[in-house]
C-alpha positions in Angstrom: 55.3 3.2 4.3 52.2 2.1 2.4 49.6 4.4 4.6 52.0 7.3 4.2 52.1 6.8 0.5 48.5 6.7 0.3 47.8 9.6 2.1 50.1 11.8 -0.1 48.0 10.2 -3.2 44.6 10.9 -1.3 45.6 14.7 -0.5 44.7 16.4 -3.5 41.6 14.5 -3.9 40.1 16.7 -0.9 40.6 19.2 -3.2 39.0 17.8 -6.0 36.0 16.2 -4.2 35.0 19.7 -2.1 34.8 21.7 -5.8 32.9 18.3 -7.2 29.5 18.6 -8.3 27.0 15.9 -6.0 24.6 14.3 -7.6 22.2 14.3 -5.0 20.1 11.2 -5.6 23.4 8.9 -5.6 24.2 6.7 -1.9 27.1 5.4 -1.5 28.6 2.1 0.6 32.3 1.2 1.4 33.9 -1.5 3.0 37.2 -2.9 2.7 36.2 -6.1 5.4 33.6 -7.2 3.9 30.0 -6.8 3.1 28.9 -6.9 6.4 28.1 -5.2 9.7 26.2 -1.3 10.2 27.4 -1.4 6.3 25.2 -3.9 4.9 22.4 -3.7 7.4 21.6 -0.4 6.4 22.0 -0.8 2.8 19.3 -4.0 3.4 16.9 -1.4 5.4 17.0 0.7 2.2 16.5 -2.2 -0.6 13.7 -3.2 1.8 11.9 0.2 2.0 12.6 0.6 -1.6 15.3 3.3 -1.4 16.8 2.5 -5.0 13.5 3.1 -6.5 14.4 6.8 -5.9 18.0 7.0 -5.6 21.2 5.5 -7.7 23.3 3.2 -4.6 27.1 1.9 -5.4 28.5 0.0 -3.2 31.8 -0.6 -3.2 33.3 -3.2 -1.3 36.5 -5.7 -1.3 34.2 -9.1 -2.2 32.1 -7.1 -4.8 32.1 -9.6 -7.4 30.2 -12.0 -5.4 27.3 -9.7 -5.5 27.2 -8.5 -9.1 24.8 -10.8 -10.8 22.3 -10.5 -8.1 22.2 -6.4 -7.7 18.6 -4.9 -7.2 17.3 -2.5 -9.8 19.6 0.7 -9.4 22.0 -0.5 -7.7 25.8 -1.2 -9.1 28.4 -3.3 -7.1 32.3 -2.1 -7.5 35.7 -2.5 -6.6 37.6 0.4 -3.9 40.1 1.7 -6.7 36.5 2.3 -9.1 34.4 3.5 -6.4 36.6 6.5 -5.5 35.2 8.5 -8.5 32.0 7.5 -7.1 32.6 8.6 -3.6 33.3 12.0 -5.1 30.0 12.7 -7.0 27.6 11.1 -4.3 25.5 13.0 -2.1 25.4 10.6 0.7 28.0 8.8 1.9 28.5 5.2 4.7 31.3 3.6 6.1 32.0 1.1 8.7 35.2 -0.3 8.3 37.7 1.5 5.8 37.3 4.7 4.5 39.2 6.7 1.7 41.1 9.6 3.6 39.4 12.2 1.7 37.7 14.9 3.6 33.8 14.9 3.0 32.7 18.3 0.9 30.3 20.5 2.7 27.7 19.4 -0.1 27.9 16.2 1.2 26.8 13.6 4.2 29.4 11.1 5.1 28.5 9.2 7.9 31.2 6.9 9.6 28.5 3.9 11.1 31.7 2.7 13.1 31.4 -1.2 13.5 30.2 -1.0 17.3 30.5 0.3 20.9 33.8 0.1 21.9 34.9 -1.2 25.1 38.1 -1.8 23.8 40.9 1.2 23.3 40.8 2.5 19.9 41.4 6.0 17.3 43.3 8.1 19.4 43.0 6.6 22.7 44.9 3.7 21.4 49.0 3.6 22.0 50.8 5.4 18.6 47.5 6.3 16.9 47.4 9.6 18.5 47.8 11.7 15.6 46.5 9.8 13.3 43.9 11.7 10.9 40.7 9.8 11.5 38.5 12.7 10.6 37.0 11.9 7.2 33.3 12.6 7.7 30.5 14.4 8.6 29.1 12.5 11.4 30.2 9.6 13.5 27.7 7.7 14.9 27.4 5.9 18.7 25.3 3.6 20.7 24.1 6.2 24.1 25.0 9.7 25.2 27.7 8.3 27.4 29.5 7.6 24.2 29.6 11.3 22.5 32.8 12.5 24.5 34.4 9.3 23.7 34.0 8.8 20.5 34.5 12.4 20.1 38.2 11.6 21.6 38.1 8.5 19.4 38.0 10.0 16.2 39.3 13.7 17.3 36.0 15.6 16.3 33.9 17.4 18.4 30.9 15.9 20.3 28.6 18.1 18.4 29.3 16.0 15.5 28.4 12.5 17.4 25.2 11.4 16.8 23.3 9.2 18.8 21.3 6.5 16.9 22.3 3.1 17.4 23.8 0.2 15.3 22.1 -0.5 12.1 22.9 -4.1 12.9 21.5 -4.7 15.8 17.4 -3.9 14.1 18.3 -8.0 12.5 18.2 -9.0 16.5 14.4 -7.7 16.4 13.4 -9.6 13.2 12.1 -13.2 12.6 12.7 -15.9 10.0 11.3 -18.8 10.9 13.1 -20.7 8.3 16.6 -19.4 9.8 15.6 -19.8 12.7 14.5 -22.8 13.0 17.8 -24.2 11.3 20.1 -22.2 13.7 18.9 -24.3 16.7 18.4 -27.5 15.1 15.6 -28.9 17.4 18.0 -28.1 20.6 16.2 -26.9 23.5 18.5 -24.0 24.1 21.6 -22.3 22.4 24.4 -21.2 24.0 26.4 -18.9 21.3 30.6 -18.0 21.9 31.7 -15.2 20.1 35.8 -14.7 20.9 37.6 -11.6 19.3 40.7 -10.7 18.3 43.6 -11.2 19.7 46.6 -9.6 17.9 49.1 -11.1 20.0 47.3 -14.9 19.9 45.5 -14.8 16.0 44.8 -18.5 16.5 43.1 -17.6 19.9 39.4 -19.7 19.9 38.9 -21.5 23.6 42.0 -21.0 25.8 40.5 -22.2 28.9 39.2 -25.9 27.0 41.8 -28.2 26.1 41.1 -31.2 24.0 39.9 -33.2 26.6 37.0 -31.4 28.2 35.8 -29.6 24.5 35.2 -33.5 24.3 33.5 -33.1 27.8 31.3 -30.3 26.9 30.3 -31.9 24.2 28.8 -34.9 26.1 27.1 -32.4 28.6 25.7 -30.5 26.1 24.3 -33.9 23.7 23.1 -35.4 27.4 21.0 -31.9 27.8 20.0 -31.1 24.2 21.8 -27.8 24.2 23.7 -26.8 21.5 26.7 -24.4 21.2 27.6 -22.6 18.1 31.5 -20.9 18.1 31.8 -18.5 15.7 35.5 -17.5 14.8 36.1 -13.7 14.6 37.3 -12.5 10.8 40.4 -11.9 11.7 41.5 -14.9 13.4 43.5 -17.9 11.8 42.3 -20.4 13.8 42.1 -23.9 11.9 39.1 -25.8 13.7 39.2 -28.6 10.8 39.6 -31.8 12.4 37.8 -31.0 15.4 34.4 -32.7 14.7 31.6 -32.3 17.8 27.9 -33.5 17.5 26.8 -30.4 20.0 29.6 -27.8 19.2 29.5 -26.0 16.2 32.9 -24.1 14.7 31.5 -21.3 11.9 33.4 -18.6 9.9 32.3 -15.5 8.9 32.4 -16.7 5.1 29.8 -20.0 6.2 27.8 -17.0 7.3 28.0 -15.2 4.5 27.1 -18.3 2.2 24.1 -19.4 4.6 23.1 -15.1 4.0 23.2 -14.3 7.8 25.0 -12.5 10.2 26.1 -12.7 13.8 22.7 -11.1 15.0 20.9 -14.0 13.0 22.3 -16.0 15.4 22.3 -13.9 19.0 18.8 -13.2 17.9 18.4 -17.3 18.6 21.2 -17.5 21.5 19.4 -18.2 25.1 23.2 -17.0 26.2 26.1 -15.7 25.0 29.7 -16.4 25.9 32.5 -13.7 24.8 35.4 -11.5 26.4 36.0 -8.1 24.9 34.1 -8.4 22.0 31.4 -5.2 21.8 28.8 -7.3 20.9 27.8 -8.2 24.7 26.7 -4.6 24.4 24.0 -5.4 21.6 23.7 -8.7 23.2 22.3 -7.0 25.8 19.4 -5.5 24.3 17.6 -8.6 24.4 18.2 -9.1 28.0 19.9 -12.2 27.9 22.6 -14.1 30.0 26.1 -13.0 29.4 29.2 -15.0 30.3 32.9 -13.6 30.3 35.6 -15.3 29.1 38.3 -12.9 30.3 41.3 -15.1 31.3 43.9 -12.8 29.9 42.2 -9.4 30.9 45.8 -8.4 31.9 47.8 -9.5 29.1 45.2 -7.6 27.1 44.5 -4.0 29.1 48.6 -4.4 28.6 48.5 -4.7 24.7 45.2 -3.2 23.7 44.1 -1.9 26.7 40.3 -0.4 27.6 38.1 2.8 27.7 37.0 2.0 30.8 39.3 1.9 33.8 37.7 -1.1 35.3 36.0 -2.7 32.7 34.6 -5.3 34.8 31.8 -2.9 35.6 30.4 -3.1 32.5 30.4 -6.9 32.2 27.1 -7.9 34.0 27.8 -11.9 33.8 29.7 -14.6 35.7 33.3 -14.7 34.6 33.9 -18.1 32.8 37.5 -19.6 33.9 37.2 -23.6 33.2 34.8 -26.0 32.0 32.6 -26.3 35.3 32.0 -22.4 35.3 30.6 -23.1 31.2 28.3 -25.6 32.8 27.2 -23.8 35.7 26.8 -21.3 33.5 24.5 -23.7 31.0 22.5 -24.7 34.0 21.4 -21.3 35.3 20.0 -20.6 31.6 18.2 -24.1 31.4 16.6 -23.2 35.0 15.9 -19.5 34.1 18.2 -18.7 37.2 19.2 -15.1 36.1 21.7 -14.0 38.7 22.5 -10.9 36.6 19.1 -9.5 35.5 19.9 -6.4 37.0 23.1 -5.5 36.6 22.7 -6.2 32.7 19.5 -3.8 32.6 21.4 -1.0 34.8 25.1 -1.3 32.2 22.1 -1.7 29.3 21.0 1.9 30.0 23.8 3.3 30.0 25.4 1.7 26.8 22.0 2.1 24.7 19.7 4.6 24.4 17.4 2.9 22.3 16.3 -0.3 22.6 14.2 -0.9 19.2 15.0 -2.3 16.0 14.7 1.1 14.5 18.2 2.2 13.6 18.4 1.9 10.2 15.1 4.2 10.0 16.3 7.1 12.3 19.5 7.3 9.9 18.0 7.0 7.0 15.2 9.2 7.9 17.6 11.7 9.8 20.2 11.8 7.0 18.8 11.0 3.6 16.1 14.2 2.5 
């Protein structure tokens, strides 16, 4: 009901947006789920390359108050209500979480950066969402030519409006920061990163394949072998990890990363191996060509509840299935010994999923769309 009311409210704004004059020197960013991911990565690139010397940049985000006092020159942080008028002024606009349901003017360039290369069904491919209008952009970006028809179907647009550019957030995996990197590793010989995705049917999900005793056993194994494990919780998860104190397994939240001025991609570039499930983040991690394990014991349930883009998603999961403590230890032992059993399969999938295998996504996007 609320969304229906909002659509009625925003409908006249599309008309106003079409006739409103655009500021050729105004770049606008929007997010309703925190200042992070592709929006933040692309914003950071523009600041690092002094785009704010030539352009005014307005960032409309739900957590805007955290950034107001440290805004760079010609950058303004505002809330999403105030952002409406700035969006309609802007020549250039970028979003990846949420959007204003206002159709772009022909005088605007509105880019849907999205937040990853999908594995699970989203948009028009998700049951019950077939008739929702998602088309509020000039272009939507993706990571490979095979995804052009998929993204067109998801968002209800033509394929010529899907551009293969890669994900801006992936550029961070090709950078180095000695202070942050040393802090993350914490002196460990190897680092294993575990990234569980969000499950609508189990918001408290963390590591369902391990009970408390097995978690303690895993911690002992990691301690004996000088290995650190970080479990990064999904931003929408409600799991409570307070009271879980382990020497070599650390649970962290998105808020903790934000406070440390780090992202998931800071963690990924330092990880010697990744354990995940249905999160598209593993498509990103394949760019580093390191081992990936898949904890997908509830695949049938997830398939029935949410569904996948591909008929057989396991064809796009080049790594061992992680079902129990023994599988975890075997996965880690192979990493330590350099026994990379899935290297060729991973490279084959990576060629399909990631057309560009560099750290220049932001550069491509800026040079293509900001004139």
